[in-house]
N, C-alpha and C positions, 0 to 999 in steps of 0.2 A: 156282365156281357154288354149291357146297354151303354155303360160308361166307357168301356173299351172301344165299342163301336163309335161312340161320340168323339172320343179322343182321336181315333184314326181318321174320322171324317173331317176333323179340324186340321189335322196334320197334313192330310193329302193336298188340300188347296194351297196350304202354306208352302209345301214342297214344290207344287206346280208353279207358284209365284216366283220362288227362288230360282227354279229352273228357267223360267221365262226371262227373269232379270239377267241371269248368267248368259243366256243365249243372246239377249239384246246387247249386253256388255261385249261379248265376243264379236258380234256383228259390227258394233261401233269401232272396236279396235281394228278390225280388218278394213272396214269401208270408210272410216273417218277421214283419212287423208284423201281418198278419192272424192268424197263429197266436198271436202274443202277445196280441192283443185277445181271442181266444177263451179263452185260458188265464186271462187277467185277469178276463174276464166270468164264467167258471165259479167262480173263487175268490171274487169279490165276491158272487155270487148265493148262495154257501154261507155267507159271512161275515155278510151282512146281508140281511134280508128286504125292505129298501126299494129294493134295486137293480133288481130285475125288476118295475118298475111303469111304467105309461104316463107318469105325471107325472115320474118321474125321467128317463126317456129324453127327454122334452120339455125338461127342464132341461139335460141334456147338450147337446142340439142347439142350444138358444138360447145357452148359454154358449160353445159352440164357434164360433159364427158369426163373431164379431169376430176372435178369434184366428186362425181359419181364413183370413180375408181377409188379415190381416197376414202369415200364413205364405206366401202366394203371392208377395208382394213380397220376403220374405226369401229364398225359393227362387231367385228371379231373380238376386238379389245373389250368393248362394252359387254359382249356376251359373257366374258369371263369375270365381269364385275370390275373391270379396269377402264383405262382410257389411254389415248395416245396423243399427247399435246405436241409432239414433234413432227407431225405429218407434213406440214407445210415446209418446214426447214429441211426435213429429210428429202422431200421431193426436189427442192432446189439444189441440194448438194449432189444428189444423184445426177441431175441434168448438168451441173457444172463439171462433174467428172467426165460425163459424156462429151461435153464441149472441149475439155482438155484433150481427150482422145482424138477428137476431130482436128484440133489444132496440131496435134502430134503427127497427123497424117495416117492414122489407123484406117485401114481400108474396109470396104464392105459393111457387114453387119457388126463388126467389132465394137463400134461406139454404142450401138443399141444394147449389146450384151453387157457392156460396162455399166450402162444406166440401170438395167434390170438387176444385175448382180450386186451393184452398189446398194440399191434399195433393199434387197433381201438381206445383205450382210449388216447394213446399218440398223435395220429393224431387229435382226437377231441380237445385235449389240444392246439394243433397248431391253430385250427379253432377258439377256444374261445379267444386265445390271439389276433387274428386278429380282431374279431368282437367286443369283449367287451372292449379292450383297444383302439379301433379305430385307430390302427396303419395304416399308409398311404399305405403300401404294404406288402404282405406276405413275400417278400424278407427279410424284417427286422425280423419279428417274427420267421421265419423258420431258418434264419441264427443264431439267438440266441439259439433256441432249438437244433440246430445241435451241438453246443458246449456243451449245458447242457446234452444232451443224451449221447454224446461221453464221457464226463467226468464221468457220472454215470456208464457207462460200465467199465471204468478203476477203479473206486472206488469199485464197486461190485466184481471185479475179481482180483484186484491187478495186472492187466496186464497179467494174465495167462489164457489160454483157458480151457474150460470144455469139457471133452470128454465122450463118452458113451451115445449116444442118444437112446431113446425108439424105439422099432421095428416099430411103425407107422411112425415115423420121417424118419428112414432109408429107409422104403418102399417108401415114397414119393420122397426121394431124389436120391436113387440109384438103385431102382428095375426096371425091364423091363417087358413089356407085350409081350408075344410070343417070348421072347428072343431077341427082336430087338428094340422095341419102348420104350423109357424111360417113366416111369410113370410121371416124371416131365413134359414131353412134353404134355401128355394127360391132366394134370392139367392145364397147360398153355392154351391149346386150349379151354378147357371147360370154364375156367374163361373168356377168350376173348369173347366166344359166349354169356355167361351170361351178360357181360357188354355191348355187342352190343345190346342185347335185352333191357337191362335196360335204355340205353341212348335213344333208339328210342321209347319205348313203356310205359314208366312210367312217372308220373308227375314230380318226382324229376329229372329224367334224362333230361326232356325238360326244366325244370327250370334252370338247369346248363347252357344250351346254352343261355337262356334268360338273365341270370345274366352276362354271359360273353359278350353278345352283347351290353347291355347297362344297367348298374346297376340302374340308375334313372328310366328308363322306366320299369324295372322289379318291382321296388317298387311301382310305380304308377299303375301297372297292378295287384297288390295284391300278388306278390311273396314274401315269407318270405326269404329275402336275407340272413340274418344272419344264419338262420337254414340251408339254402342251402349250405353256405360256410362251416359251421361246419361239415356237413355231407360229403362234398367233401374231407376235410382234414382227417376226420375219416376213410373214405373209402380208402384214400391213405395210411393211417397208417395200415389198415387191410391188404392191399396188400403187404406192407412192412413186416408185420408179416408172411404172407404166403410165401413170397420170402425167408425170413430168415429160415423158417422151411424147405423149399426145399434145401437151401444151407447147413444147418446143417445136413440134411440127406445124402447129397452127400459126405461130408467130415467127418461125424460122430463126429462132435465137434462144439462148438460155441466159438468165440473168440472176444475180445473187439474191435479190429481194423477192423472187417469185414465191407465191404461196403464202404470203403473210396474211394471217387471219382465216385461212382456209379451214383450219381445224374447227372453227365456229360453224361454218356451213355444213361440214361433215357431221359434226355432233348433232346439229339440228335435224338433218335428214334422217339420221339413225333413230333419234328419240321420237320425232314426229311419226316415223314409220312403225312405232310400236315396240321397239326394243326397250328393255328396262335397265336403268342405271344400277339396279340391284343385281343384275347378271342373270344368266340362265334363260332369258326369254327374248325372242326376236327372230325375224326371218328375212330372207333376201328380198322377197316381194314387197314387204313393208318398207324396207330401206329404199327400194326403188321408187315407191310412191312418195315417200318423204323427200327424196331427191327432186322429183318432178315438182312437188309443191314449192320447195325452196327456190328452185330455178325459175319457176313461173313468177314467184313473188319478187325475186331479184329483178327479173326482166320487167315486170310491171312497174316497179319503183323507178327504174331507169326511164321507162317510157313516159312516166308522169313527172319526170324531171325532179325527183326527190334527191336531195343532196346525199353524197356518200356518208356523211356524218349521221344524218337522220336515218339512213338505211341501216347503219350499225345499231342505232337505238331500237329500231323496229325489230330487227332480227334477234337482238338480245332479249327483247320482250317475248318474242315467239318461243325462244328456248326456255325461258323461265316458265311460261305457261305449259309447255310440253312436259317439263320436268315435274311441275306441280300435278299435272294429270297423272303422270307416272307414279308419283308418291301416293295419290289417292287410290289409284288402280291397284296398288300393291298393299293396301291395308291401312292407308292413312299415315298419321305421324307417329304411331306407336312403334312401327318398325324402324323409322329413322332414329328415334330416341335410343333404341337398342344398339344401333350402330355407333 
């Protein structure tokens, strides 16, 4: 009895320590990006007097809107254990098709519908390539369509931009509410709230997590994995179309080289926000905090006159660190070796 009591006495503190560590780990997962944003904000406010200004915060929000919408679609793909490398090119092609509709004289909201529908259908095409061709990973299919979509942009425009967007597009991209809050920020917040509800409270949203957790288990549980994946990439395309619409409204033009490299920022926002490359874990609030961190970092680098080339190096380093943290968080390198 004494030995059993002693063993139980030793096990209890050990269990408590594990519980405390797990709690601390969960807290860091949730609060880590917020703490990083605060530290970065303090550093930038000391380094440059242009950071803590209303105009600069407005610029951060407006520039974050399009990337933030793309990051939602990227998060959905990463939740399934996949990725979407075509987001920048898909966004550009959706806006180019909208621009062609404008040039053709399509009235009212028809160009807007063309942009959103094009994004959804092009994204669904990504999903169909993945599921019907049985490609081993969406990295392959979306890398291919990235080139196809970008080439189509150049073919349709001969490399020249299309200007003169409809009033609805300009309203979404460049208007303000009460003279201070950009409409694009309201669109971003509303869409994040909608997708937060979608992931928590709909069957398809829950299936996305199940597929990302274990595809085989999902199939055995009766989940239509192919349909889920097609819808994930279709929704990613829809978000690209909406992001392109906001961007076009901000600059009053569409251009074939829009969105180059945007997949990098979107991936960074999602991974920094706590989503796992292994799939099955992540949430919309985390992605939003990751987006803010990346946007503030980009803004700060610009304010400090860091060259675009060096910015790319810094962002790449941030992504590597975020993925390394994800690997450690998911059981170290043993799991990677199994893959």
